C-alpha positions in Angstrom: 320.0 235.1 317.1 316.9 236.8 315.8 318.2 236.5 312.3 318.6 232.7 312.8 315.0 232.5 314.1 313.7 234.4 311.0 315.5 232.2 308.6 314.1 229.1 310.4 310.5 230.4 310.1 310.9 231.1 306.4 312.3 227.5 305.9 309.3 226.1 307.9 306.8 228.0 305.8 308.3 226.9 302.5 308.5 223.3 303.7 304.8 223.3 304.7 303.8 224.8 301.4 305.8 222.1 299.5 304.2 219.4 301.7 300.7 220.7 300.9 301.5 220.7 297.2 302.6 217.1 297.1 299.9 215.5 299.3 296.4 214.2 298.1 293.3 214.4 300.2 291.8 211.0 300.9 288.2 210.3 299.3 285.3 208.4 300.6 284.5 204.9 299.0 281.8 205.1 296.1 278.2 204.6 297.1 276.5 201.4 295.7 273.9 201.9 292.9 270.3 201.7 294.0 268.0 199.8 291.7 265.0 201.7 290.1 261.4 201.2 291.1 258.4 200.5 288.9 254.7 201.3 289.3 251.6 200.0 287.4 248.5 202.2 286.8 245.3 201.0 288.3 243.6 200.4 284.9 242.6 197.6 284.6 241.9 197.1 288.3 243.5 194.1 290.0 241.4 191.0 289.6 239.3 192.5 286.9 237.8 190.1 284.2 238.4 191.7 280.8 238.7 190.9 277.1 242.0 189.3 276.2 243.4 192.3 274.4 244.6 194.6 277.3 246.8 197.7 277.3 249.1 197.9 280.4 250.6 201.2 281.5 253.4 201.9 284.0 256.0 204.4 285.1 259.4 204.2 286.8 261.9 206.2 288.7 265.6 206.1 289.7 267.0 208.3 292.5 270.7 208.0 291.4 270.4 207.7 287.6 267.8 207.4 285.0 265.6 204.7 283.4 267.1 203.2 280.3 264.3 200.7 279.4 261.6 198.4 280.8 261.0 194.7 280.7 257.7 192.9 280.9 256.4 189.3 280.8 253.3 187.4 281.8 252.2 184.0 283.1 248.9 182.3 282.1 247.1 179.9 284.5 244.2 177.6 284.0 241.9 176.1 286.6 242.9 172.6 287.6 240.3 170.1 286.5 237.5 169.7 289.1 238.5 172.8 291.1 237.2 176.3 291.5 240.3 178.1 292.7 243.3 176.0 292.0 245.3 177.6 289.2 248.0 175.7 287.3 250.6 177.3 285.1 249.7 176.9 281.4 252.0 179.3 279.5 254.5 182.0 280.1 256.6 184.5 278.1 260.2 185.6 278.4 261.2 189.1 279.5 260.6 191.5 276.6 262.4 194.9 276.3 260.7 198.2 275.6 261.6 201.9 276.0 257.9 202.8 276.2 255.7 202.9 279.2 252.8 200.9 277.8 252.1 197.7 275.8 249.0 196.1 274.3 249.1 192.4 275.0 246.9 189.7 273.5 246.9 187.4 276.5 246.8 183.7 275.8 243.1 182.9 276.5 242.0 179.5 275.4 239.7 178.7 278.3 236.4 180.3 279.4 238.3 182.1 282.2 242.1 182.6 282.3 244.3 183.9 285.1 247.0 186.3 284.0 250.0 187.5 286.1 251.6 190.5 284.4 255.1 191.7 285.6 257.0 194.8 284.5 260.3 196.2 285.8 262.4 199.2 285.1 266.1 198.9 284.2 268.4 201.9 285.0 271.4 203.2 283.2 273.7 200.9 285.1 271.8 197.9 283.9 270.2 197.1 287.3 266.6 196.0 287.3 263.9 196.7 289.8 264.3 193.8 292.3 260.6 193.6 292.9 258.8 194.0 289.6 255.4 195.7 289.6 252.7 193.1 289.3 249.0 192.9 288.3 246.6 190.0 288.4 243.7 189.9 286.1 241.4 187.4 284.4 240.6 187.2 280.7 237.7 185.5 278.8 238.1 183.0 276.0 239.1 184.2 272.5 238.5 182.3 269.3 240.2 182.6 265.9 238.4 184.3 263.1 236.6 182.5 260.3 237.6 183.3 256.7 235.5 182.6 253.5 236.2 183.1 249.8 233.5 185.1 248.0 234.9 184.8 244.5 236.0 183.2 242.2 233.4 180.4 242.4 234.6 177.1 243.7 235.7 174.9 240.7 234.8 177.8 238.4 236.5 179.0 235.2 238.5 182.2 235.3 239.5 183.9 232.1 243.1 185.0 232.2 246.1 186.2 230.2 249.8 185.6 230.8 250.6 189.2 231.5 249.1 192.2 233.3 247.4 194.8 231.0 245.7 198.1 231.6 242.3 196.2 231.7 243.3 193.0 233.4 245.4 193.2 236.6 245.2 189.5 237.5 242.7 187.0 238.9 240.2 188.9 241.1 240.0 187.4 244.6 237.4 188.6 247.1 237.0 187.2 250.6 235.8 188.1 254.0 236.4 187.2 257.6 234.5 187.5 260.8 235.5 187.2 264.5 232.9 185.3 266.6 234.3 186.7 269.9 232.7 189.8 271.4 235.3 192.4 271.3 237.3 190.5 268.7 238.2 192.2 265.4 239.9 190.9 262.2 242.9 193.1 261.6 244.9 191.3 258.8 244.2 189.0 255.9 246.4 186.7 253.8 246.1 184.7 250.5 248.3 182.0 248.9 248.2 180.3 245.6 249.5 176.9 244.6 251.2 176.3 248.0 253.3 179.4 247.7 254.0 181.7 250.8 251.3 183.7 252.4 250.8 187.3 251.3 249.6 189.4 254.3 247.7 192.7 254.0 244.6 194.6 255.0 242.7 194.2 251.8 239.9 191.6 251.1 239.8 192.4 247.4 243.0 191.7 245.6 244.2 191.0 242.0 246.6 188.0 241.9 249.0 188.6 239.0 249.7 185.6 236.7 253.3 185.3 237.9 252.1 184.2 241.3 250.7 181.0 239.9 252.6 177.9 239.1 253.1 177.3 235.4 251.4 176.4 233.1 248.8 179.1 233.7 246.2 177.2 231.7 244.8 174.6 234.1 243.7 174.0 237.6 245.1 176.1 240.4 244.5 176.4 244.2 243.8 179.5 246.2 243.8 179.7 250.0 242.9 182.5 252.4 243.2 183.1 256.1 243.0 186.0 258.6 244.3 187.2 262.0 242.4 188.9 264.7 243.4 191.5 267.3 244.4 188.8 269.8 246.9 187.4 267.3 244.8 184.3 266.6 245.0 183.0 263.0 242.2 181.1 261.4 243.6 177.6 261.6 241.5 176.3 258.7 240.8 179.3 256.4 239.2 178.6 253.1 240.4 177.2 249.9 239.1 176.6 246.4 240.3 175.2 243.1 239.8 177.2 239.9 240.4 176.6 236.2 242.4 179.4 234.6 241.7 179.7 230.9 243.7 181.7 228.5 241.0 182.3 225.8 242.0 180.6 222.5 239.5 182.7 220.5 239.5 179.7 218.1 235.9 180.3 216.9 234.4 183.2 215.0 231.1 184.6 216.3 228.6 183.7 219.1 225.2 185.1 218.7 223.4 185.5 222.1 219.7 185.8 221.5 218.0 187.7 224.3 214.9 188.7 222.2 211.7 187.9 224.0 209.1 187.0 221.4 206.3 187.4 224.1 206.9 191.2 224.1 205.9 193.7 221.5 206.1 194.1 218.6 206.6 190.3 218.2 203.2 189.5 219.7 201.5 191.8 217.2 203.6 190.3 214.3 203.3 186.7 215.6 207.0 186.1 214.9 208.6 182.9 216.2 211.9 182.6 217.9 213.2 180.3 215.1 212.5 183.1 212.6 214.7 185.5 214.5 217.4 182.9 214.8 217.4 182.4 211.0 217.6 186.1 210.4 220.8 186.4 212.5 222.3 183.2 211.0 221.9 184.7 207.6 223.3 188.1 208.6 226.3 186.6 210.4 227.0 183.4 208.4 229.1 180.7 210.2 228.1 182.0 213.6 226.9 179.9 216.5 223.7 180.7 218.4 222.9 180.8 222.2 219.4 181.2 223.5 219.5 183.3 226.5 215.9 182.7 227.5 216.5 178.9 227.7 220.1 178.8 228.9 220.9 182.0 230.7 224.2 183.7 230.4 226.9 181.7 228.6 229.7 180.6 231.0 233.1 182.1 230.7 234.7 179.1 229.2 232.2 179.2 226.3 232.8 182.9 225.7 236.5 182.5 225.7 236.4 180.5 222.4 234.8 183.3 220.4 236.5 186.3 218.8 233.2 188.2 218.7 230.1 188.0 220.8 226.9 189.5 219.4 224.2 190.3 221.9 220.8 191.2 220.4 217.5 192.1 222.2 215.0 193.1 219.5 211.8 193.3 221.6 210.5 196.4 223.4 211.2 195.9 227.1 207.7 196.7 228.5 208.1 196.2 232.2 211.7 195.3 232.9 215.0 196.2 231.2 216.8 193.9 228.9 218.8 191.2 230.8 222.1 192.3 229.4 222.1 195.1 232.0 221.9 192.6 234.9 225.0 193.1 237.0 225.6 189.3 237.2 225.6 189.1 233.4 227.8 192.2 233.1 230.3 190.6 235.5 230.7 187.6 233.1 230.8 189.7 230.1 233.3 192.2 231.3 235.6 189.3 232.3 235.5 188.3 228.6 236.3 191.8 227.4 239.2 192.3 229.8 241.1 189.5 228.3 240.6 190.6 224.7 237.1 189.7 223.5 235.1 191.8 221.0 231.5 192.8 221.4 228.5 193.9 219.4 225.3 195.0 221.2 222.1 195.7 219.4 218.5 196.1 220.6 215.4 198.1 221.1 216.0 200.5 224.0 219.2 198.7 224.6 221.0 201.6 226.3 217.8 202.6 228.1 218.0 199.2 229.8 221.1 200.4 231.7 219.2 203.2 233.2 215.7 201.9 232.8 214.1 203.6 235.7 215.7 207.0 235.1 214.5 209.9 233.0 216.2 210.5 229.7 218.4 212.2 228.6 220.7 210.4 231.1 224.4 210.7 231.9 226.2 207.6 232.9 228.8 207.9 235.6 232.3 206.6 235.9 232.3 203.1 237.1 229.3 201.9 235.1 229.6 199.5 232.2 228.4 202.0 229.6 230.8 204.7 230.7 233.9 202.5 231.3 233.6 199.9 228.6 231.6 201.6 225.8 232.9 205.1 226.3 229.3 206.4 226.1 228.5 209.3 228.5 225.1 210.8 227.7 222.2 209.1 226.0 218.7 210.2 224.9 215.7 208.3 223.4 213.3 209.2 220.7 209.5 209.3 221.0 207.3 206.2 221.0 205.8 207.4 217.7 207.8 206.0 214.8 210.1 208.6 213.2 213.4 207.0 212.2 213.6 206.0 208.5 217.1 204.5 208.9 220.7 205.6 209.4 223.4 207.4 207.4 226.6 205.5 207.5 230.0 207.1 208.3 231.3 208.2 204.8 233.8 205.8 203.3 233.4 203.1 205.9 229.7 202.3 206.5 226.7 202.1 204.1 223.4 203.7 204.8 220.5 201.5 206.0 216.7 201.7 206.0 214.2 200.5 208.5 212.1 197.5 207.5 208.8 199.3 206.9 206.9 196.1 206.2 207.7 194.7 209.7 206.8 198.0 211.3 203.6 198.8 209.3 201.3 199.3 212.2 200.6 201.8 215.0 202.6 203.5 216.5 205.5 202.8 214.2 203.9 203.5 210.8 206.8 201.8 209.0 209.5 203.6 211.0 211.7 202.9 214.1 210.7 204.4 217.4 212.4 204.8 220.8 215.8 204.8 219.2 218.7 205.5 221.5 220.7 208.6 220.6 224.3 208.9 221.8 224.7 212.6 222.5 228.1 212.6 224.2 230.9 210.1 224.0 234.5 209.9 225.0 237.7 209.5 223.0 238.7 206.5 220.9 235.2 206.3 219.5 233.7 206.7 216.0 230.1 207.3 215.0 229.0 204.6 212.7 225.5 205.7 211.9 223.5 208.9 212.3 219.7 209.4 212.7 217.7 209.9 209.5 214.0 211.1 209.5 211.9 212.7 206.8 212.5 216.3 205.8 209.2 217.4 207.2 209.5 215.6 210.5 208.8 217.8 213.6 211.8 216.1 215.4 214.5 218.1 213.7 216.6 217.7 216.9 217.0 214.0 216.3 218.4 214.4 212.8 222.1 213.7 212.4 222.5 212.4 216.0 224.7 209.3 216.6 222.7 206.1 216.9 225.7 203.7 216.7 229.2 203.8 218.0 232.5 201.9 217.8 235.0 202.0 220.6 238.6 201.3 219.9 240.1 199.8 223.0 243.7 198.9 223.9 242.6 195.3 224.8 239.0 194.9 223.4 236.7 196.6 220.8 233.0 197.2 221.1 230.2 198.3 218.8 226.8 199.5 220.1 223.7 199.9 217.9 221.0 201.9 219.5 218.3 200.2 217.5 217.0 196.6 216.9 218.9 195.1 214.0 216.1 192.7 213.3 213.9 195.6 212.2 216.1 196.9 209.5 216.0 195.5 206.0 217.7 192.2 205.8 220.0 193.1 202.8 221.0 196.3 204.7 221.6 194.2 207.8 223.9 191.8 205.9 225.9 194.7 204.5 226.0 196.3 208.0 227.3 193.1 209.6 230.0 192.6 207.0 231.3 196.2 207.4 231.2 195.9 211.2 233.2 192.6 211.0 235.7 194.2 208.7 236.1 197.2 211.2 236.6 194.7 214.1 239.1 192.6 212.0 237.0 189.5 212.3 237.4 187.1 209.4 
């Protein structure tokens, strides 16, 4: 009997074990997802009146998951006409997604006062959004678009151009500016367009527009427009626009002589020389040239310069109180435009290089960015004494002939038949040749001047230039004719 009971107990234990192995425990039903919550910071404070560009900050939390992103939007209200506190909906935005916890918004603010209702809500990893978004009410003041103006080129002006970019000409230079009349407003972006083509946005107000941006043909009238955008995303609705005449220089004429000589300065007052006499001298020295009187007509316009292969600028008087006008930045701007597109240049005058640093002590070193340094490749210049000492110049062997000063025209104090205040070129850059060197008498006390460069030729990749550090009118006419012919040959002007 006992054995039967033991067997039954064993069977019962095994059965229970098998039953436990084959049964699953029941589970509780899943808990529903709780939406996240969102909180805005207290800056700006509720109901503050602020500038329209506002940074909003917030945070969020989720007890049963994590925040995946945020969404924000705003509503703009304007006062109903004739009321002080009745706000009507004017504008609104859709929900915008962000993973950050701040956003800078340029609120729509076209009225003197604008009511803004900003909402932000967190979205958790299950895609559920905060059922009650965080909200802030604030007021913004009116914003206005910026005002954009073109500085250069001049309206209806002529711009010298070439049909390709070079190492000297990068395109049509456009400069413009923009201002924001709203307190707190700031211009952050600018744009330009030519001939109705798409806008080109950027942060620069000085740009070079390459020739391929213009409609063809390049020669002719073209239209340039500019606009700007401020930090409240308002774009100048009008902008500014000009028409310009682009001119590819034909260089169909030989030489233009620009006469800057002032016959009311010394030594012309002493000599009693008339302007017409000077004009005849240069007409004989450069036969077939055209003349331009700077005193009467000012700087020749760009469309005049563009017809000439070579421009000769001479200023033969001694500048007594002010420098020669060639050094005026406005004149240099015109002249460098001519050089950048392939013009050639000869400059001669009394204290001509001194005029570019007239109020500085000599010797003087020109800095990068100046006309003398960049365009003439002349670095350091000195000047001889006011007492005449220069008998003439020794030409570069095999290329240029010697010349002599005109002792008859200089036969009075302090010149005593010799040139004075001659510019010496004591340091120059590469791609230059010395054309003439200083000559004085063997017993002159100014030995340091002897053999110094007094004339230079620059060989450019686009333009060529010759600088004479003395007045050409005061060398012997026959020597001047030979000098002119040899310079023209060197410049390949025929």
